[in-house]
C-alpha positions, 0 to 999 in steps of 0.5 A: 179516382173517386167512387160513390161520394157521400155514403151515409156510412163507410164500414172498415172491415168485413169481419164479424163486426163489420158484417153485423153492423151492415146487417143492422143497416140492411134490416132496419135502415134500408134507406141508408147507403153504405159500403164496406172496405175490406183489406183482404180478398175474402170476408171473415176477418180473424176467421179468414186470417187464422188457418192453424190446425184446430182453429175454433171459437173460444166461446159457444156459437149461440152467443158468438153467432148473431141473434138475427141469424141463429146458429143451428148446428148442435156443435157449440164450439165451432171450427174456423171453417164453419165460422167462415161459412156462417159469416158468408151465409149471413152476409149473403142472406141479408144482402151485405156481400154486394156492398163489400169492396175487397182488397181495399186498405184504408190508410187515412180519414179526414173530417171536414167541420165545414161540411160534416163529411169524412174523406177516406183514402184507401189503396186498391191492392189489385190495381195499386190505385188510391181510392177516395170516398166520402161518408157522413159516418165511419164505423171502424170494424177492424178488430184490435190487432195487427193482421200482417204479423203476430208477436214473437219475443226475441229469443236468444239463439233462435238463429241457431235452431236447425228446425222450423219456427212458425207463428200461428198467425202465418201458418204455412198450409203445406207444413207436414208435422207428422212424426215431428217433435213439436214445441208450442210456446205459450198457454193461451187459447191458441196454444190449447187449441194447437196441442190436441189438434197436432197431438197424435199426428206429431210424434209428441207435442209439448206446451212450454209455458212461462206460467199457467193459464186457467183452462176448463173443459166444456162439452162439444155439444151443448147438453141443454140444446140436445135435451130441448131439441127432442121436443121444441122447434129450432128457434125455441131451442136457440133462444133458450141456449142463447139465454142460458149461455149469456147467464152462465158467462155473466155468472162466472164473471161476476163470481170471479170478481166477487169470490175469486177463491171459490171460482179458482177452487172450482176450476182447479177441481174440475181440471184435476179430474181431467188429468192423470192421478198424481199430476202436478196441477199446482205447477202446470194449471194453477195460475197466480192471478185470479180467474178472469184477470185474464181470459179463461181458455176452454177445451171442448170435450177436454181434448187437451187433457185427453192428449196429456192422458194418452201421452201424446202431449205434455206441459212444461212450465219453465223459462227459455234460456236460449235456443240450440240447434236441436231445440230449446234450453230451459232455465232449469237446465233441461233441453226440449228437443224439437223439429218444429217450434210454434210461437203461440206468443200472442198478438201485436195490438193495433188501434182502429186498424192503424188508420190515420184520423184527422180533423180539418187536416190536423191529425188526432192521436188516439191515445189522447182521446177518451172513449165514450161508452166504449163506442166513440171517442172525444175529438173524433166526430161521426166515428163509431167502433165497438170495444168488446166485453172481456168475458162474453162473446165479441158479437154480443157487444157488436149487437149492442153497439149496432143497435145504439148506432141505429138510434143515433142515426135515426135521431140525427135524421129526425132532428136535422143534425149531421154531426155527433161527437162526445165532448168532455167538459171536465179538465180534471177527468181522471183517465187511465189506459183502456182495458182491465186485462193483465194479459201480456199482449194487452199490457204491451199495447193498451197505450195505443188505444183511447183512454177511459175513466172510472165513471160514466160515460167515459167507461165501458159498462162490463155488465152486458144486461145492464149496458144493453138496457141502459143504452136502449133508454139513454137520453142521447143528448145527455150533455156529453154526446153533442149534436150539431149541424154543418159548420156550427162549430170546430172540434179542435182544441 
């Protein structure tokens, strides 16, 4: 079956990235034809997939929302349902929804150097048929992790446990945890969201962590927004809140890199004030690594700390020896009784949705490519994606890349080009795995992704303001980003 041949752009994924890129095309390049293939039956990506209790954004919505469709709710840290509604409203408002084909999983894409075109194969889940589309460009908006399952380590004796074991990525909506003893394994953003959401309904919730994570309280409602809302228009308030949030996020990041001990002391002091007097903050909330070596976790309104103060939740820092019929035996010899164990143990990474990319029939291995400014890859023509900044909202990077993508498309149209590819002419380029995080899930999967290097343009500039400014004035034909017309060269080495 063949549908809509010769699209200008095929977007893979209808999450926050795919919708953002499609809106950029609708708003600024309305003459470009595009379609979005989404494997799920609803848009939203991560925000449709995850349905565990309390699911919420881990940054404020003034930066996580799109600049062209301001987030107007005074609640800065939004719950998953509100985010799904916002994404749906955005897609409808800008005419994107009608271009989404739900239930279509992309399996492979082959580039033809002869006619400068991608041939994309997808599976239609409702019919079981294979669908073929052709497109001049592909924008991969698939995120960075597997959607079919999360990561759960192999725990000794887990088969002996008489209770229920759940991974948050596959949360059963019918689960009744009222009056139950719950142990949440993990200390990341998912765990610190689950703890206060389940506490109070469950008999008790214990967060079991191998080592602490930086956790900081943040207001549920932005005080800057609340103040200026009294005498400024919503648009002005949003603009102020967005600039303030970007400034704050970048300031904390820069200070964490330049003066990590100062930031560490500030975080620990803030956390100590949230906890009962005499609480062992060093053991349970003081990580061994520096701030922003891993992502900081925020708790709106200090809800997790409040649950600890009330005694409905607690933190145990220890290692698992093995599961028992009634719970978990720790290395220290203590046994944690449990009716339900939630393995908030992270994600399994997946590069570009697991799609097999080939050029002229030859499969291209992503780990053998090098990323160009965190948005393109060597050996893969007319393929764009968006690798995020680690310290600010995902959407900020999406908008920077979407704007640059527009520049590239306009440049090619004016000059008559139909092919764009980054070319590395330095055989001695010192490459490394992409990403600067030390988080376990990143360490497990970073070798699945394109490599990067220390110097431009083979790295991602982590300074949002500088990156955005540089890309706006960047000479596109910079000797690395190469443009050509059909059949003028092959990109296989």
